[in-house]
N, C-alpha and C positions, 0 to 999 in steps of 0.2 A: 612584299619580298623578304619579312622575316620568314613567314612559312617556308617560302624556299628554302633558303640557307639550312633549316631546319630540317626539310627532307632530304636537302645534300649532306647535310652532319650525319641525319641517320644512315643514309647509303653508303658513307664512305667507313660508319662502324660497322655494317655490317660486310660490308667489302674484307674491312680487316678481322672481323671476327672470321669468317669464311675461309683468308688465309691462314690465321693459323691455326685452325681446325685440320685444313689440310696438311701444314706443316707436321703439327702434331702424328696425325695419321701418318705420314712417311714414315718419320719418327719412330713410331710403333712397330711398323710392320718391317722395317729395316732392320730393330734391333740386335737380330740374333747377328747380324754383322759388326756391328759396331761399338757395345753397351758392353761394361766392363761383367764379370761376373761373380754375383752377390748371394745367387740364390743355392739353397745346397737343393744337388742332384739328387733324385730317387730310382732313376732309370738306367739301367746296365747298359741299356743298351746308348744312351745319351749320353753319359760317361767315357764311353769309347770314342766319343769323336771330340773331346776335350782337348786330345792332342794333334788335330787336324790344319793342317796349313788354313791360313786363315784366323784362326786362334793365336792372337798375337799382342804382348806388350806392347802400351799400355792397356788396349782393350780389354783382350781375355774373349770368355765362351760367355753367353746368354740366350737363353730361348725361351720367351715369355710367352709366345705363340704352341708354344710344343711340336712343333713341326718336327723335332728329330725324336722325339718319344717313344720307345720302340720299334723305332727303322731298322732297317738292315742295309748294309754299305751300298746295296745296289743303290737303293730308295736315297741317301745320302749321295751315293756320285751320281743320282740322276739332278738332283738338287743344284749342288755344283757346276753341274754341269749347263745347265740353266742359268745359274748364278754367272757365270764366265760369260754365256755369250750374250746376256745382256748389257754386261758390264761392257764390251766390246762395242757393242750397238751405240750403246751411249757414248762410248768415249768419241767415237765417228761423228753424232750427234752432236755433241756437246761443241765441240772443235770446228764442224762445219759452220753451226749459228754464228760464232764470234767471227770467225773468217768471214762470212759471208755480209756480218752486220758491219766488217771494218772497211767494207767496198770491193772486198776479193770478188772475181768471179771469173767465170770460161769466156773466153774469147767468142765472137760469133752470135749465132741465133740459133737456138731452141727449137725452131722450125721451117718450113718454106716459106711462111708467110712474113717472116722479117720481125717476130718476136725474138728479142735478144737477151743473152743469159743474163748482162745487168740490169736489165728491164724486170727481174724477177725478183718481187720483196723477198722479206727474211722472214721467218717463222711460220705462222698460221698460215697468213696472205699468201703464203706461195703455195698453197694446195691449190687455190681454186686462180692462180695465177700461172701455172703450168697449165698447157694445152691439154685436151681428155687422151688425146695419143701419146703424151709426155707419160701422165700418170700412169695409162697401163702399163706403157714400156718398164718402166718404174718395179710396178708392180709384180711381171712378169720377172725381172732380172732378182727381184725378191725372193720368188718361188724358187727358181733355180738354182741361184745360192742356196739357199735352205736345204732345197730336196737330193743335189747332187755335191755340194760342194763343204759348203759349212757344217760339216760331221764327220765324223772317223766312220770314212766307207770302206778302207782294207781291214778295220777291226782288230789296230796293233797300234792304236795311241797308248802311250805311257800314264798320262792320267785325264781325267776328263774335261773338255776343253783342246786337246791334241787332235787337231787338225790337218796336221801335216800330211798324212797321205803316201806318204815315201816321194814326192813332191818338192817341198818346201823344208829347209830346215835350218839356214841361216846360219848354221855352225852350232846347233843345239846339242848333238852329240859330240862336241869335245868341253862343252863344260863339265865340271865335276859334279856330283851329288848336290853337294851345299850353294852352288850358284847357281844349278836349276831350280831350287828351293824358292831361294832368295827374288828371283825373276818372277817367279810364278807368284808370289807373293805381292811383287810388285803392280802386277797387271791386275791382279785381285784389287787390290786398294785401289789404285786407280781406275777401275772400274766401278767401285760403288761411290764412290767420289763423283765420277762422272752421274750415275743415276740421279746423284742428289742433284749435282749440275743441272742435268738439260730439265728436271722436273720445276725446279726452280727458273728457269728462264720461260719454261711454260707459263708457270703461274704468274710471272711480273709482266710478261707480257699481257697478261689478259688485264692486269692493273694498270699498266699503266708506267710511265715515271721513266728513270735514265739509270744504267747503273755502271758504276765504275768500269775502265775496258770496253764494256759490251755497247756500251752507249743506250739512244734511245731507243725505247720499248715500244 
């Protein structure tokens, strides 16, 4: 019995170490977005981005991986485009995760065989629970959005991530420049937080246990 307890304790310690290493890796990889600037920059190209949107107090600019070393504005805009898009996806993922775990589901059935939406579990388990045809439809929808909708189709975007394409505006053109920058900064920070949030939920689901608001993992 003591041997079994020792094995369980060792397994717990290993899982705990893995979780800490994963968190450390995430923090390091995202340091360019969150950490304060304390290192003197030697590249003129890097210095050119110190006043970009997202470099704001109390965090500042920091690029320990050198992603912005000797890059031009086009490369920076590409990285910002990817960051904004991932942030938007992460916000939807995090919100959808906690809503489903709160017991909120679509009404009706997901297929003709009578599989109800509320019978689909949350998190990783949903992947196997959704019928194969449903997974295929999800992938096709993602491909359609990626190739035809969630991009600057017209080439008239004001900034990386501007996907209005002359169709959706929601009063954006009525805002002054200061308000536009503020709203873009809010979206950027919320997206960064959501990327940490959904990754944290995915990790905790594997570790088990319960989280405040989210509930049982």
